[in-house]
C-alpha positions in Angstrom: -10.3 10.6 -2.5 -6.9 11.4 -3.5 -7.3 10.7 -7.0 -3.9 8.9 -7.5 -2.0 11.8 -5.7 -0.1 12.0 -2.5 -1.4 10.1 0.9 -3.2 11.9 3.2 -2.1 12.9 6.4 -4.4 10.4 8.6 -3.2 7.9 6.1 0.4 8.6 6.7 -0.2 8.5 10.4 -1.8 5.1 10.0 0.9 3.6 7.8 3.6 5.2 10.0 2.1 2.8 12.9 1.8 -0.3 10.7 4.8 0.1 9.1 6.8 -0.3 12.4 9.6 -2.9 12.1 8.3 -4.2 9.3 9.5 -4.9 5.6 7.1 -2.6 3.3 6.2 -3.3 -0.2 4.2 -0.3 -1.6 1.9 -0.8 -5.4 1.9 2.8 -6.2 4.8 5.3 -4.8 2.6 8.8 -6.7 5.3 11.2 -5.2 6.7 9.2 -2.5 5.4 11.0 0.6 3.7 7.8 1.8 7.3 6.0 1.9 8.4 8.7 3.7 6.0 8.1 6.6 6.1 4.4 6.5 10.3 4.6 6.3 10.3 6.8 9.5 9.5 3.6 11.5 10.3 0.6 9.0 13.0 -1.8 8.7 12.9 -1.2 4.7 10.8 0.1 2.5 10.3 -0.7 -1.5 8.0 1.2 -3.6 6.7 1.0 -7.2 5.8 3.5 -9.6 4.3 2.9 -13.1 4.4 6.6 -14.2 7.8 7.9 -14.8 6.9 11.8 -14.3 5.6 10.3 -11.0 8.6 8.2 -10.2 11.2 11.1 -10.8 9.4 13.3 -8.3 9.3 10.6 -5.8 13.1 10.0 -6.4 14.0 13.1 -5.8 11.8 13.2 -2.7 13.4 9.9 -1.7 16.9 10.5 -2.3 19.1 10.3 1.0 16.9 7.9 2.9 18.4 4.6 2.9 15.7 2.5 3.9 13.5 3.7 1.1 14.2 2.0 -2.9 11.8 3.1 -5.7 11.5 1.3 -8.6 9.8 2.2 -11.9 7.5 -0.2 -13.7 4.7 -2.3 -13.4 4.7 -3.7 -9.6 3.7 -7.3 -10.8 7.2 -7.4 -12.7 9.7 -5.0 -10.2 8.7 -7.4 -7.5 9.0 -10.6 -8.8 11.3 -12.5 -6.8 11.3 -10.0 -4.0 9.5 -10.5 -0.2 7.7 -11.7 1.4 6.8 -8.3 3.0 5.0 -7.4 6.5 2.8 -4.9 5.2 2.0 -4.1 1.0 0.1 -1.1 1.0 -2.0 -1.5 -2.1 -1.9 2.2 -3.6 -2.1 2.2 -7.3 -2.2 -0.6 -10.3 -6.2 -0.9 -10.9 -7.7 -3.6 -11.5 -5.7 -4.8 -8.6 -4.5 -8.6 -8.7 -5.4 -9.6 -5.0 -3.8 -13.0 -5.7 -0.2 -11.4 -6.8 -0.5 -9.0 -3.8 -1.4 -12.0 -1.4 1.5 -13.8 -3.0 3.9 -10.8 -1.6 2.2 -10.8 2.0 4.5 -12.9 4.7 1.8 -15.0 7.1 0.4 -12.5 9.3 1.7 -9.9 7.4 -0.7 -7.0 6.3 -2.5 -5.4 3.2 -3.9 -1.7 3.5 -5.7 -0.4 0.5 -6.9 3.2 1.1 -8.9 5.9 -1.2 -12.7 3.9 0.1 -15.2 6.1 0.2 -17.1 4.8 3.9 -19.9 2.7 4.3 -19.6 1.3 0.3 -21.5 -2.1 -0.2 -19.6 -5.1 -0.6 -21.0 -6.7 -3.0 -20.3 -5.4 -6.7 -16.6 -3.9 -4.9 -13.7 -6.0 -6.4 -11.6 -4.4 -3.6 -14.2 -4.8 -0.5 -15.2 -8.3 -1.9 -11.6 -9.7 -1.5 -10.5 -7.7 1.3 -13.2 -8.6 3.2 -14.9 -11.8 2.4 -11.8 -13.7 1.3 -11.2 -16.6 3.9 -7.2 -16.2 3.4 -7.4 -12.8 4.9 -8.9 -11.0 8.2 -10.0 -7.5 7.7 -11.5 -4.5 8.9 -12.7 -1.5 7.1 -11.5 2.3 9.3 -12.6 5.3 8.9 -9.8 7.7 8.3 -11.5 11.1 7.5 -15.0 11.8 7.3 -14.6 11.2 3.3 -12.4 8.3 3.4 -12.0 5.2 4.8 -8.9 2.0 4.6 -9.0 -1.7 5.1 -6.5 -3.3 6.6 -6.0 -6.8 6.4 -4.0 -9.9 7.7 -2.9 -12.7 6.0 -4.1 -15.7 7.8 
């Protein structure tokens, strides 16, 4: 997958579509490429990066894009009191705190998780178990490249 680096072009294309007209939160800015893609169509983007070096690169990349704000630190702290969001891109922060993520999403809003191996088992996979089986969301897994899939979930 991406090993915590930049998102692949196919995921960025998906994010552009799903972010359209929405307020977006990204958990794990990495180097800012996903935020740039979402900012092309989103109403606003707030992205959070834990690693100071990556945050510095992302801050430079996102400078001059008024619809994007980059916060440094743990997303659970940085996003406290913000939202709800129409799209939350869960791109970092293992292990995921799915209840806290769900609290950030407005009813009908979306959660996206990429970097999944296509066709993986649901049982034993906490990401797939939550997104594909939790009754508070409805979701589907879609291939984005031959070696990567993403799950798009809507909050009920």
